[in-house]
N, C-alpha and C positions, 0 to 999 in steps of 0.2 A: 739703608746701608749706603756708606760713602764709597768713593772710589778706592780709598785705601783698603777698605774691607774686601772689595772685589779683588784687588791685586793680591791680598793676603790669601784669599781662597784660591785664586788662580795659581799662586806659587805652591800652595799646599797640594793642589791637584794637577800639577804641571804634567805628570806622566799621562794623564788622560788627554789634556789639550794637545800634547805632542804625539802621543801614541796613536790615537784614532786617525788623524790625517795621514800620518806616515803609513799605517797599515792599509788605509784606503788607497793612497797613491801607489803604494807598492803592488797592491793587488791589481789595480788598473794597468800599471806598467807591465806586469807579468802577463796579463791577458793580451795586451797589444804586442808585446815582444815575442811571445810564444805562439801567437796566432798564425795561421797559414798566410803566406805572402799574397797580397792583393794586387791586382793589375787594373789600371784605369785607362780609358780612352775618351776622346771628345769628338763629336761631330758638330760641324758648323752649318747652320741653315741660314742662308742669306737670300731672300726672295723679295727685293724691293718692288717688283712689278705686281706683287700681290697686295701691297699695302699702299694706299694713297687715294687721290681724288679722281682717278680715271673712271670714265664711264663703265659701268658694269663691274667695278671692283667691289669685292665683298666687304672689305674693311676700309672704311673711309672716315674722315673727320680727324679732329685733333687727338683722339684716343685710339686711332687705328693701330698704331704699333703695339700698344698695351693690350688691345683686344685680340690682335693676332697672337701675341705671346700667350695670353690666357687660354685662347682656344687651342693652340698647339699643345700646351701643357696638359689640358684636359683630355685632348685626343690621345696623347702618349700613354696616359694612365687609365684610359677607358677599357672596360672588359673586352670589347671587341678587338681593339688593337693589340692588347696584351695577349689575347688568345691567338691572334694571327701570327704575332712575332714568336710566341712559344711554338707554334706549329712549324715556323720557318727555321728556328734555331735549336729546338729541343730544350730550351731553358724554361723552367716552370714560370707561370705568371707571378707567383709570389716572389720568386727570386728576382724577376725583372722589375717588379714594383719596388723592391728594396734597393736595387742597384742603380736605378735610373734617376737622374736629376736634371732639371731644366733650369737654365738661367738666361736672363736677358742681358745683352751686351749694351750697357749704358741705357740710353733712352731710345735706341734704335729698334728696328724690327729684326735685327739679327739675333739668333738664338745659339746657345751652346747646349748640346745634349751630352751628358756625361754618363758613362756606365762603368761601374766597378764590380769586379768579380775575381774569384780565385783562379779562373782558367783564362790565360792570356788568349788562347785561340778563340774564345767565345766573344771577346770584346768587340772586335770589328764587325762580325756578322750580326750581332745584336744591334749595334748602332745603325748599320745599313738597313736592316729590316725595320727598325723602329721609325727611322726618319721616312722611309718609303711608305710604310703603312699609315703613319700619321698624316702625311701629306695627301695620300689617296683618300683617307677618311674625311679630310676636310674639304677637298676640292673635286676629286673624281666622283665622289658621291653626288655632288651638285650636278654633274653632267647627267647621272642617272635620273635624278629628280626632274631636271629640265626636260629630259627626253620623255619622261612619263607625262609631263604637262603638255608637251607638243602632241603626243599621241592622243591624250584626252581631248584637247581642243580640236584636233583633226577629226575625231570621231563625232564631236558636236556639230562641226560643219557638215559632215557627211549626213548625219541624221536630219539636220535642218533642210538640207538640199533634197533629201529623199521625201521629207514631209511636204515640201512644195510641189514636187513632181506628183505625189499621190493626190494632192488637192486639185491640181490642174487636170489630172486624169478623171477624177470623180466629177468635176464640174465641166469637163469637156471644153476647157478654155485655157490658153497658154498666155502667160504674162497679162492678166486682166488689167493690171494698173496701167500699163502702157496703152492697151486698147482703150481704156476709159479716157485717158488724157487725149489720145488722138481723136476719139469720137467727140469729145467735148470741144476740141478746137474745130473739128469739122462742123459741128452744130452751130458754133458761133459764126463761122463763114457762111453757112447756108442762110442764116437769118439775115446777114447783111446783104447777101445776093437777093433774097426775097424782097427786102425793103427797096433795093435799087430797081428791081423789075416792076414792083408796084408803082414806083415813082414814075417810070417811063411808060406805064400802061401796058406792060407785057404780061398779060394775064396767064398765058400758057406757061411761060417761064416761072411766074410766081407760083402757079399751082404745082409745077414739078419740084420747086424748092420746098414747098410746103409738105409734099409727100416724103421728100428726103429728110426733112426736119422730123417728121413723125417717126420715120424708121430709126434715125439717130437717137431720138429721145427714148424710144422703146429699148434700144440697146443699153443706153445709160441706166434706165430703170431696172434692167435685168442685172447689170454688173454692179450697181451701187451697193446693194445689201451684202454682196459677197466680198467686197474689197476689204473691210476691217479684218476678217479672218486671214485673208491672203497677206495683207500688210503686216499683220502680227508675225506670221511665218517668215516674212522677209526680214523683219526686225531681229528675230531670233538668229537667222543666218548671218546677218551683218554683225551681231554681237559675237557670234562664234568665230567669225572671220577675223574680227579685231583681236579676240583672245588668242587665236592661233598665231597671228602676227607677233603679238607680244611674247608668246611662248617661244617662238622661234628666235626672237632677239635674246631672250634669256638663255636659250640653249647655246647660242653663239658665244655669249659672254661667258657662260660656264666652261665651254670648251677652251676659250682663250685663257681662262684662269687655270684650268687643268694643265694646259700646255706650259704656262708660266711656272707652274709648280712641279715641273719634271725633276725628280730627285737627282738625275744625272747633271742637271744644270745648276741647281740651287744648293746642293749639299756637298760637303767635303769631309772625309773621315780621317782623323788623325791616327797615328800609330799608338798602339797600347804600350804603357810603360809601368814600371813598378811603383806602387804607392809608397811614399817615403814613410818609414816607421817612425822616424823622429817627429815629423809633422803630426802624424797620427797620435804619437805619444803626448805631444804638447796639447793637442786638441782634447784628448781624453783625460790626461792626468790632472791638468789644472782644474777643470770643473769638479772632478772627483775629490781632489785635495781640498778645494773650498767647501764642498759638501761635508767632507770628513771633519773639517775644522768646525763647521756649524754644529755637527753632531756632537763633537767633543765639548763644545760650550754647553750644549743642552745636557749632556751627561754630567758635567761638573755641577750644573744647577740642580739636577735631580739628586746627585749624591749629597750635596750640601744640605738640601732640604731633608733628606732621610737622616743624615747625621744629627741635625738639630732636633728632629722629631724624637730621636732616641734619647737625646740628652734631656729634653723636656719631659719625657715619660718616665725617667728614672726617679724612684721615690727618695725623698729627702729625710735623712736620719737626724732627729733632734739631739742637740748636744746635752750630755749628762751634767747635772748640777753637782758642784763640788762642795761638801760640807766643811765647816771650820773644824780643825782638830780640837778635841776636848782635852782640857788640862788634866794631868794625873791627879788621882785622889789624894795622894800624899801631899802634893803641892798645895791643894786647896785646904787641907787640914792644917798645914803649917801656917797658913796665912791668917788663920783665925787668931784673935787676941787671947 
């Protein structure tokens, strides 16, 4: 089929090509124009201290801004935040999910949170509750996690210290590692003294040094087998102490982030305004009209196929043969000689 054939079909079915888009656009326009008036408001979230390369910052690197935007958007639509905002404002989570929209301002870390609803009085409270709950979900929860880590590390240090005390009580010795080192140093000194006294011929002094050496060696022999267990307990306590120090640093950083994410400092709520019906009409009618035109083209194709199918199925009646008229008998007779 050539273009001329398509144009001929379109001209014959013009009522379909025009009628379907017009009806679809008219229906969409009616829905928009007769729908209840909608109101919209925007909250601006600008927290540059939360994004960057500072020590302890949760969002760092070249993708820090995008990561923050994605995390904030996920927090706004999370079931927990929606439930909290619904409890604060009385708006259902389903309505909140439909009315909220998050957008990034350029490539920055600044966000725009927009809420659209049929009740002007609900716009500002919803925006305030949403930004507050989302920021708390992202950063205040980190304080709770860090606090739990500090408490767990502190409990490990306490348990390790208690284990060391119980070991010392059971073995009736305190700080055996230090006693062992001191005795070892003393033994080395006594041996030097013994050698010096033997060199000058001081037999009594050498004998006293030998007795002291024997006593010191006996103490070393008693402490030596016990040291590995004690040193293992000391290593556990040192590891727990290091973990506690790191947990405290993490808690300090989390508290600093939570303070930097104070909604009173990083958010601003705009006034609610009426949603333009004309803009909504353009956004709705144009796509609907395009879809109606596409539907019209499809209908024209279907109608043309059905029409050709009926023509092809119609039976063909054969043409009747026409016999030559016979001459009258009288004429034939007269023609004979």
